Structure formats: C-alpha cells, structure tokens
N, C-alpha and C positions, 0 to 999 in steps of 0.2 A: 476671284472671290475676295470680297472685302472682309478683313478681320478687325475686331475691335481691340484696341490696345488696353491691357489691364490698367486700372486706376491704382498706381503704385501707392499713392498716399492713403487711399482707402484700405488697400491690403494690409499696409503696415499698421494702421489704426486698429483693424480687426485682430491682427496678431498680438498687439500690445494689450488689447482688451482681454484676450484669452489668457495671456501670461499673467496679467494682474489678477484675474478672476481665480486662476489656479493657485496662485500664491495665497490668496485669501483663504482658501480651504484649509491651509495649515497654520493660519494665524498671522498672515501678512508678512511683509518683508521685514527682516530683523536687522538689517544693516546694509546701507547702500554699497559698502565696499565688498560685500560677499553675497551676491545673488546667485546661489548655487541651483535654485530649484526649477527654473522654467523648463528645461529639456525633459527632466524626469517626470515633472508633473504633466506636461503635455502628452508624453508617451503613455503614461499610465492613468491619465485622467484623474490625477491627484491621489491615486491609491497604489502604494507600493505593494509588491508581492515577492517575498523572499522564501517562499516554500516551494521546493522543487522535488518532484517524485516522492512526496510524503515526508520529506525532511524539512523541519522548520529551521531556518537560519535566522539568528538575531544578532544584536550587537550590544556591547556594554558601553555605557556612557564614557568610560575611561578612554575608549578609542578616539574620542574627540577632544582630549585633554589639552591640545595645542590651540584650541578655539574656545570662545566663550560658551558656557554650558547651562544657560538658563533653559527652563522646560520648553519654551517655545522654540528656541534655537536648536536644541537637540532634536526635537520632533522634525524641524525642517531638514536637518542633516540626514535623518533617517529616510525621509521621503526622497531627498535628492539622491541618496545612495541606493535606493530601492530596497530598504530594509523594512519589513512589516512586523517586527517584534523586537523587543528590547529588555535587557537587564538594566533597570534604571538605578543609578546610584543615589544615595540618600541626600546628598547636598542639593542636587538638582531638584528633587521633589520637595524637600523641606524649604528651600529658598522660594519656590512658588507658593508655598503656604505661609510664608512670612517669618521663617525662623531667624533668630538673631545670628549675626556673624556667619552667615552661610554665603560664602563667596562662589560666584560662578564665573570668575575671571579665568583666563587660561592658566593652566598649571605651569609653574616654573620647572625646568628640567632638574632632576635629582642630581646633586653633586656627586662626582665620582669619589670613591673611597668611603671610609666610615663617616657617619654623620656626627657632627660635633655635639658634645654634651650641652644640654640646656642649662642656662643659668638659673639661679633661684628665682629671679624676677620672671623669666620666661615660664618656669614651671607654675608660678603663682598665677600668671595671666592665663595660662592654658586651663588651669583648674577653675578659675572664675568663669571662663567662657563655657566650660562643660556644665557648671552649675546653672548658669543662665539658660543654656539650651535644655537642660533637664526640667527646669521650671517651666519653660515654654511648652515642652512636650506634654507636661502634666495637664495643661489647660487648653491646649489648642483644639479648635473645632476641626472635624475631619471633612468639612464641606469642600475645602480647597483641593483636597486629595481626590474627592469624587469628581470635581471639576476637571482636574488634571487627567484622570482616567478617560473621561468623556471627550476631551480635546484630542487625546491620542487616538482613541477609538474612532472618532469621526474622520480622522485623517487616515485610518487604515493600519494603525500601529497598535499592537497589543503589548501590554506590560506583563511579561510572564514571570519576571523575577525582580526583587528589590534588594538593594545592598545598602542598608542604613548603618550608621555608626552607633547603633544602640544595642548591640548584641555582645558587647565585650564583658569580660569578667568584672569590670569596674562599673558597668551600668547597672542601675537599680532594677528590681523586678517591675517597677512601674514603667520604666523606659522600655524594657523588653516587651511588656504587655502592649504599650503604645505602638511598638514596631509591628506587632502582629495585627493589630486593629488597622493600621494604615495599609499593610499588605493586602488585607481583605478588601479594603476600599479600592485599592489600585487594580484588583483583579489578579494579583500575582499568585501563582501556584506554590511558590516557595520564595524564601529569602536566602541570600548567600552571605557567608561570613568566613573568615579564615579559620582553618581547623585548629581548635584550641589545643594548647599543650596540656592543660589540665582537664582530665576526663570528667571532672565534676561540672565543668561548664558545658560540655556537650550534653550531659545528662540534664542539666538545668534547662537548656534550650529545647531539648527534646520533649520535656514535659509540657512546656508552653506550646510546642508545635502540635502535640497530640490534643491539647485542649482546643486549639483553633482549627485543626485539620489543615494546617498549612505547613509545608515542608521546610526543612533547613538543609541547604546544600553547602557542605563544608568544602571550602576552596583550599587547594594546596599549591605550594611552589616546589622548590627543589627538595623539600622533605617528603614529597609523595613517594610512597612505595605501594606495592600490591595490597599490603595489609594495613596501610596507615589509617583507614577509616573503620576498621573492624570493631574497635571498642564503641565508637559512636553508633554504628549500625545496630549493635546488640542492645543499646540503651533505650531506643525508641524506634517504633516503625516509621516515624516521620523524619528521622535523621537519615540523610542521604549524601550523595556526592555532587559537588560541583568541580569535577576534575578538570585539570588543565593539561591537554596532551602535549602541548609545546613544552611546558615546564617538565613534564614527565620524561620526555625525550632528552632534555637538557640535564636531567638527573641520571641519565644513562640507562633508561628503561624503554621497553616497547609497549605502547599504550593499547595496542590491539587486544592482547589477552585481558587487560583490565576492563575494556568496554564490554567484551564478550561475557566475562564472569559477573560483572557488577551492574549490568544494563538495567536490571529491574529496580536498582536503588539509586540510579543516577537521575538527578533533577535536571541538570544541564551540564554541558561540557564546554570549556573554553577552547577555542580553536586559534592557534597561532603556529607559525613556523620558526623553529629554533634549530640551531645546529646541535648535534649530539654532545654529550659530555666530552667524548674524545676529541671532537672537533672544536671545542671552546664554548659551546652553548650560546652563541650570539643569536639575538632576534633577527630574523631575515624577512624580506618580502616573500610572500607565499610562492612556493615552488622553488626557492633557493636554499631552503634549509634541509634538515634531516627528518622532520616530522612527517609521518605517513598520512598526510591530510587526505589524499584521494582515497586511500584504503580505508580510512576511518569513516569518511563520509559515505562511501559505498557500502560499508559494513552496516551503518545506521539505515541506509535505504533498503538493502537486501533483507535485513532481519526485522524491518518495520519497527525500529526502536522509536519510541515516542518523545523522548527528551530532545529539547532543541540544542543546536550547536551555536554557541555564542562567539561571534567574531570579536577578538581582542587584538586590535591593530596596535602592536607594541613596538614595531621597528621604527626607525627614524624616518620622518616624512621627507622624501627626496626634494631637492631644489625644484621649484617650478610646480610643485603639486601642493596638495593640502590634505588634511585628514579625511574629509568627506570623499574625495577622489580615490584615495587609497582604500577606504572601506568598500567603495563601489567595486574596485578591482578584486577585493577579496570575495565579494558576493559573486562576481562573474566567475572567478576561479572555482568556487564551490559549485556554482550552477553547472559549469561544464563537467565537473567531476560526477555530479549526480545525474546528469543526462547522458553520460557516456556508459556504454556497456562495460561490465566488469571484465 
C-alpha cells in the first residue's frame, strides 16, 4: 500500500500560523527574546483557566517583578502560566493610561539590611513626582482603564483586585476617590493596601469603600495576628482582609483558624510558602516551606469560600527558569491540591 509522505514545510507553516494567531489574541508578541505563550495558548485556545473545584486562583503583578510589567506583558505572562485572574498593581495599570514616571521595567532586588536614608534632594524629587502624579490623576480620562479591562477580559483574565499607590495617609481625598472610580472601571471587587498603623486611615478608606460599594482588603506582613484587622472590620462593612498566609506562618502563627473565623470578611488571600518563625521564615518554592498551602486550599474548596487565592511568587527564581515558569508551577501545585481528596 502506497503512503503519502506529509508535506513538512506545509505542516510547519500551519503550526507557525496557529502560534502567531494565538499570540495575537493577547496583544501580539511583546519581545522576541521571551516568547512564553505558544504552548499554553495552543493548549487552552488562548483562554487560561485557573479555577479548580470552585476555587479561583489568581496572581499579583509583583510575582513578575523580575520581568518588564507593562499591561500587555503581564497579560501575556498570565496566559502563559494558565492564570485567569489577577490582582493588578497600580503602576502597570496607570502606565497603560499614560501616568508620568510610571516605570514598568524589572524591579531591582531589595538590598539586604536597613534601607539608606534619603537625602534632602531625593526627598524633594520624590515629593515633586508625587505632586505630578496627583495632578495627572485629577484630570485623566478613565477610557484607557476601560480599554485595559476589555483587553484582559477578551483574553480570559479577570481583574478582581487593584493595588494602587493612592490609598496612603498622605494621599488626598481626590486621589482616593480616583482610585475607587478606576477600580470600578477595571471590574475589581476590591482594592488592596497595607494595613494602616493609624486607625483613622482605615476609617477614612472604609467610608469611601461604602460609598462606592467596593471593598478594601488590608494586607499584612509579619505584624499579622488573629486580631490585627478587628478595628478596621468594626469601622466599615466594606473593610476586609487581604491576609497573607505565608507571612502569617513566618510570624509564628497557624493560618487555618484565621481563614475559618474570618472567611466572610476576606476579600482575597495571598498564597506563598515560607518557613515558620522558628525555622527562619525564608520564602521557599511551594511545598518546601512550612505554610499549610494544601490544607488552606482544601479548606477553601470544602467550605465553598468565595474569595480568590492570589499567588505571590516571592522566592528567588532558580537558574534556568523565569518568573512565568515558576508561577505556572505554583498553579499546578494548587491545582493538584484542589483536585486531590482531603
């Protein structure tokens, strides 16, 4: 029986066409040196899906800090890592909208030890940039934020949280109001911000949150305790938690009772693996630390908690890998936990 040999050149051409078409779905190739997207795009036909057994997994932009973080690039990273939801940080969104001094270049590693004091000139420069940004926020059209939401939505990625630099005690009421209006345009259910030391600030933000019906999830680091959020929670029904179970473990605490007790006030939780306080608190690849990630994820699944789990890839990227591949590993780790019987 005579067989026909496949036309290899034609086959390659068709594959190349499919890959290029898939890349176009998320906004085209963003750099010839990093074409992450083709396999994931082909596998999922351009639509990522990181919701497993009812638990929505997302990622925070900070996970990709070692890479450029323009809105188009971050979207591509999400698709490549099979992440269908995001906590979008302010610089990425505001740079897309044309904000001054909004860098999306890779972040430089934080120096070890205490940060050096700023000089008077550095303080003056920082204040001038803050004033320029506040002026821009006061007059910017929200159309670019609407465009950003549509671009992400069309690619299958929802923006459930926004973390702008406009919610600090030093920011004006006008800037805070701007932040809520942008959050609404992005489709975010809540914004995230560090838990303020001054309870008047959480009261202030809670008042805006109630006006706009958009939540504020207060993020904690090693200062997290079981009662750390109680004052903020009492101030507004729209004040809630953006707890970080990795930091909680590094502070010497068990996050499971926290999730069980506060689940109805949690807007989102950050997921990372850290060693316990007794073991030094280091950030680790998932499965190598002391954070009960599997137990936490299965608790969310079994109790039908509705808040998303945000992957914050904070350990050092291993040689030969990159942040996108590491986030994809975190997604797979969580997927396996959520698909495994308790």
